[in-house]
N, C-alpha and C positions, 0 to 999 in steps of 0.2 A: 363453735363446737364447744357444748357445755364442759367446764374445767373439771367436771366430776367424771367425764367419760374414762374408763379404765383402758391402761394402755395394752396394747396388744403383746408386749412382753409379760405382761402380769397373767392374761386370760383371754386367748383370742375370741373363744365364744361368748365371753360378756361384753368384751369390745363390740362385736358384730351385733348382739342384741340389743345392746342399750344405746348406741350410737344413733345421733340424730343432727340431721344437717341443720346449722342456723342459719336463716335466711332475713339478714338484716336489709332495710332499704338502702342503706349507706355503708359503704366499705372502702377503705384505701390502705393499702399494705403499710406505706409509710407512714401514716398517721395514725392507724390503729395498732400497729404491730411494733415499728421500729419506735417511734415517740413513746408508747407504753414501756419499752425494754429502757429507753433513756430515762424515764421517769423513775421506773423501780431500780434499776441499775446501772447508773450512769458510768460508773468507771469497768464495767465488765468488758471483756474484749469481744468484739463483733468480727473484726477481720484482721486475719494475721497474714501478711502477705510478705514473699521472699521470691528472688528470681535467681536465675544461674549464676551472676555474678557475686553473689553472696549479700546483696543488699536487702535489707528487711524494714518492714513498717507495721507497727500496729495501731488500730484505731479502736477507740472504744463505740458504745452505743450512742453517747452523746455526741463523740464527735461524727458518727455516721450521720446523726439527725442535721448536726450544724452543716456538714459539708452537702447533704442533701437538698437541704434549705436554701442555701447557696446556689446550687445548681439548678433549681426549680426557677429562681428568680433570675437567674443568668439567662435561661432558655426562654423566659417569658418575657425578658427584656429584648429578645430579638424578634419579637413579634409571633413566636408560637402561642396557639390558643388550645384549649381544652378540645380534644378530637383530632387534631393535627397528628400525622404520622412522621416519624422521624427514623430513619435507618440507622442503627449504630453496630459498627463493625471495629472493633479493638481487639488486642490482644489482652491477656491478663493482666490489667493494671488496674490499680484502684480507681482510677477515674471512672471506667466503666460502671461501677457499682454506684457512685455518686451522681453520676447523670442519669442512669436508669431509675434509680430512686427519685431523682428530680424530675424526670418524667411521669412518674408514678404520682407524685405530690400534684402536679398541674394539671393531670389528666391528658397528657400528651401520650399518645400510642407509640409506645417503642417497637421496633422491629430488629431483633439480631439477626447479625450475620458472621460467620466466621472468616478471619483474615486470609482463608486459603480460597476465598471465591476470586475470581477473574474478573475483568471489566464486564465481560460479556453477562456473567452472572449477576453482577450488581445493576447493570443496566434492566435487566429483565424485572429484577425486585423493585427498583425505583418507580419504573413505568407501570408494572403491573399494581403496586400497592399507591399509586400516585401521591408518593412521599413528597412532604414539602421540606424536611429538612435532614442533612446529613450530618452524623457525629462521628468522628472517626479519631484515630490517634497519628502523631506525624510519622511513626514507622508504616502506615499504611497508605500515606498520601498517594504511592504509585498506584495501587489500586485504581484510584480515580481518574486516572489520565484517559482522556476520550468520553467521558460520561458527565462531565460537568454542564453538558448542555441537554441533560435529562429535562423533561418538560415538567415544569411545575414544581421543582426544588427552588426553594428561594434563601434557602438559609445552609450554610457549608461551615461546619465547625471542626476545629482541630485542637488538640492538645500542645501542639507546638507551633511555633513560628511557619508561617506559610504566606505565599503571595494570594492576593485577591483572586478568587471571592471568600476565600477562608476566614473566618474571625478566631482567634485564639481563645482558649477556654483553659483558665488556671482554677484548680480548686483552692477554694479557701472556706473558712469555718464562719457560718453566719448565725450569731446568736440569735434566738427567738424572739428579744424583742426588735430586731431589724427585719424580720421576715416579713413576706407578703403573703398576705392573707390569700388562700385560695378556699373557693367555694367546695364543699363534701362532695366526692363522687359518689355516684349510684353504685348499688352492686353490679347493676347490669351495664355500665358503661364500658366500652372497649378498654381493654388495659395493653394487649400487646398482640402482635401478630407475627406468626412463625411461619417460614416457609418448609414444607415437608421435604424430607432428605431426597426424595423423588427416584426411589428405587425404579419405577416406570413412569416415562415421560416428563413432562416439566413440572417444577415444585409447585405445590397446591398452596394458597393462603389460608392459614389456620387463625382465627380469631378467638381469643379468650378474652372474657369480662374480670373487673377486678376482682369480681368471687370467684370465678371459677379456677383461676390460677393464684391468686392471693391469699384467698381463703380457703381454696380446693387443695392447697399442698400442705396444709395442716396434717392431711391423710398422710402423705409423703413423708414429712419430718418426725411426725409423732409415732406413727405406727410401724413403718418400713425401716427408716432410718434408727428408730428408737432413741432420739435423740433428748437430751436433756440439757437444761441452762450450763451446766459445768463440763461438757461433751467440747471437744476440739474435731471437730468433721471434715474431711476432706473428700472432695469428689474431683475425679480426674475427668474434666471435659473443658472444651473450648468454650469460648463465651458466646460463640455463634450457635451452640447446641440446645435443644429443649432440654437435656440432661442439666445443663447449667442452672436452668431454673428451678430443676428437681433438687439438687444437691449444692449449689453454691449461691443461692439467692433466696427462695421462698421456704424450702424445705429447712434447712440451720437455722434460718432466723425466725422462723413461725414459733420455734420451741425456745429461742435465745441461746442457741449454741453458738461459739465460735467459728467461723468459716474461715477455714486455713485454706491459703491459696498460693500455689507454686507455679510462677511465670516462666515457662519455658518455650522457645522459640523453633528449637531444630525438632529432630525427631524424638521421641521418647526414649528416655534412658532409663531403664529399668533399673540399674544400679544405682544411679544417681537419686532417682525417686525412692527407692528404699531406705535411701538415707534422710531424705526429708521426712519421712514417716516416723523415723528414729529421732532426729533431731526436734522436730515440734510437738513430739509427745502426741501424736494422733489418736484418739481413743476410737474413731468411727470411720470407716473408709469404703468409699464405694468407686468402683472401676469397670469400665468396659470390658468383655472378653477379649479382645485383641490385646488389652494389657495385662490381665491376668495370666494369660498364656505367656507373655514374655517374663513375667515377675517369678512363677513358680520355676523357670528354668534357672534363675540365680541361687546363690549359695545363701538360702534365707537363714542360716544359723548364724551367718556373719554379722547380722545386725539385730540389734534389740528392738524386736517389736511388742514388747511386753505391755505397753500402754495400749495397743488396740484390745477392744473387747467387743467388736462388732465389724463384720465386714460382709459387703454385699457387691452385687452384680447386675446390671441391667443393658440393654441395648440388642442383645441377641441370647440365644441360650447359649451357657457354659457348659462345656464338656465335663463329664463325671471325674475325669481322670486329673483335671485341673484342681478341681474341687477336692480331691483326695490328697494332693500333694500339698495344698495350703494348710489342709488341716494337720497332716502328720508334721509338718514344722511348727505350727502355729498354736495348733488347737482348736483352731475356729473354723466353724463350716461358712462358707460362703454361700449366702442367702440370696436367691435370686428374686428378681421382681420384674413384673411386666406391665407395662403401659405404653403409650403412643404420644407424640408430639401434641394428638388431640384430647390428651387426658392427663391426670396425675396417676399415680402408681393405683390399678386397679386389682391388680392379683400381686401376692406376695409369698414368700417363705418367711413368715413374720417370727420374731423370737420365740414366742411360746408354742411355735407348731414343731411337732417332730420332723426333722429334717426326712425329705426322700429325696435321693439323689436322681438329678435330671428333671424333677418337677419342678414349676415355676410357683406352685404354693396353693394358697386359697383366695378365693375372692376379698378384697379391702374392706374393712368396715365403711359403710354409706353407699355400698354399691352391690347391685344384684348383677353378677357376670352369669352368663349361660352358655352353652353350647348347643347351636340350634342349626337346623335343617334349612333347606332352600325355602319352604314355607313357614319359617319363623317360629317352629315348635322346637322346644327343647328335646333333644336326642338321648337315647338312653346311656347310663353308665357303660363305658367301654368303648362307644361308638365315636367315631370323629365327625366333628361338626365345625362350623365357625364360631369364634369366639364373639361375642356380644354382651353389650350392656343394656340392661332395662331402662328405658327412658320414660315409660308410661306406667301408673298414671302421674308420677313427679320424676322431673329430671334430676340427676344428681348435679352436685355444685361443681363438683370438679371434672366436669366435662363441657369440651368446647360448644360453642353457640352454631356453628357449621364451617363451611367451606365458602369465600367470599368470592363472589361473583362465579359460581360454578354450580349451577342446578344439577349438571349431570351426576357430579361427586356426590352431591348431597343427597341425590336420589339412590344412588347404587349404596350407599353406606346406612340406608334406612330399610328395614324389614319388619313390618308390624309395630310392636312395642319395642323394637331392639334398634339400637347403633350397633352395625356389623363394623366389626374392626379391620376386616380382610385378613386375619390370621386363622390358622386351624388349629384344633387341639383336641384331646380326648381329656375327659373326666372319668377318675376313678370313683369306687364305690366308697370312697371315704372323703370325697369331695376336692381332693387334690387335681390341679390340671395340667397337662403334658403337652407341651408345644411341640405342633407337628410340622408347620411351614408357614411361609405367607400362601394365600390360595392360589396364587399362580405360580409359585414355586413348586408345590406338590408333583411328583413324579408318577405317571400311571404307566406301569411297566407289565406287560405280561398278565394283565387282571389284578396285579396288585397296585397299592398306592403307598407310595415310598417319600417321607420328609425329607429333603436333603440333609438336613441336621444331623440326621440318625446315620447316615454314610459318613458325613464330616467327622463324626465324634468317633466312630471306627478308626478312620484313618488315623486321626489325631493320637491314637494309642500306639501307632508305629513309630519307633523312634527317628525315622527318617524323615517324617512329616512335620513341619512345622506350622502349614496352614492350608486349607484346602476349600474349595466351593464346589459344589456339586450342582448339576442341572440335569434335566431330561431333552435328549435329543431325538427328533421325528425317527420313527422307524416303521416301514411298511408292514413289519411283521409283529411285533410286541408292541406298538404303539408309541412307545419311548423306551430307549435305552439310555442307562444312567451312565453321565460323563463326568469324571472328576479331573479339576486343574488343582495341581498339586505344587506348593512350594516346600523345597526341602531345606532340612536343617542342615548347618555347617557341617563338613565332612562327608556329606552323602552326595554322589553324582548320579545324576538322571540316566538312565538307561532302558532297554527293554526287559532287561532280566529283574529290574527294581520294579518296575510297572507290574510284571507278572507275580513279584512277591507280594505288593501291596493287595493286589486282587485276591489272592490266596488268603492274606492274612483278614480281610473283610469278611470272606466267606466264613472264616473261623470266628470271627468276633462278634458279627450280628446272621440274621438269616441271610442264608446263601443268596436267595434273589434278589438282595440289597447291593451286591455287589457293583462296582463300577467296571461295564465293559469296554472302556475307553479310559485312560489315564494321559492326561498332557501336563508336562513339567512345564512350571512358567516361573518366570523372576519375580512376578507381582500380580494381585488381583484388583480389577477395577472396585472401586468402593465410592460410597457416598461421601460428601466432607464430612458427616459424621461417623464414618467407620465401617458403614455397613455394605457389604458386599453386594455388589449390582448384579445379581444373577440374570437379571433380564438383559443386560449388556452381553453378557456371555451367550445367552441364547439366542441373540440377534445374530450372533455371527456364524450360526449352526444352518445347515442344509441336510435336507434326507439324502 
């Protein structure tokens, strides 16, 4: 991307108009980005890490370069070659970043996984990807019990002492003079493979190239996160999620910002996390809706959040009342962004845009995003359709190359000149997009189409509701009836009377036809490893 490209924080229209993708023959995030920062700002902070026990470590860009050089030589010394696939499962420890950058340098394709995966999940990933190596942390060794016979895996690496066949990895700083020279990677070489969160069926393998993520996330870091070299950015994400690549790897370091990481192993503690934001003087912050909903329930005036200048949310739509509560306490609007494991950020409420509560924003620079019908034609403003990215005549850099070994998935996501995301939206006359829901989540009831988020958002406005999930249940008379699964806030007790109260509340809050005809109170909701509600699992339990 040309250095002269205007930032979206200055002028969104100019950024859209003047943006052009650079398409170099060779690209490598470690050598072209990390090493450049190390040369220009060697002592600038790159990674600020802390954990629940109070331990803290700080690494500069020069140290990041040296430790990733050591990691690359270490992996190559174990016999791993360019194009080999390495499954990496670690908590938020510094070694994750060193090994990932080492893989990138050496052209080894890394495949992140979350420590929440079970042995069954891991075996599926190893076998489906034909992984050659496993990289893990001593705290995660038990996850691999019963899977060390996975066919094709020849290299097992752990950060701590472990019995054979594990090889111990200890991070060291390797000066440039001692570094193994690795041939430059081509822009189209494979960089990483993510497994989709699997809201329906088994996870699919999403492959990105050195350019599509390493170069493409310049969009995320510069335009949506609005990062500058003196920023201290924190994204709340597990290392196994694609959001980690967005906000804890490519996004912040593409702009030379400091990546602030808080390593916690248990449940998310909003009180403790607010103190981290205060202590680390975080300037830009991204969290998923589930975390935002917990954060706004706290006493936000009890912590000093004055260092914050920009806050964003992604993963699922964020309820307007959460945005309002945060803004009242901090003066900051939570700006939403939209993308997938398959993309970088493709729609965002960019800093220079006038915020519109409930909208996910406008298309990113470098992307043509449309709302299309079944024939691949853009629908009129105000009409619902499929969110799609134009891929012809030129494919955007920040888009994946396709699903590996899945012709059916590739075919279903292609429609004429478009890549179809599988999500539905409405575009208004000013070009803002409004999320409706996943294509298979939209409810058709009594001739109306209802997005589950609309009902969930209305329910969340009631003080008794902590979280909800809404689905359509087959109904012979009206096609589908709306059913809500509700988690209550402390101090409220499930009862038929409360169910009736919630139904009446939704009728008053939104269009009456959107009210849930059924309400079931539950203790938890089924979610993917990335925290998204598995509505398909809820639908599977229903009968006419």
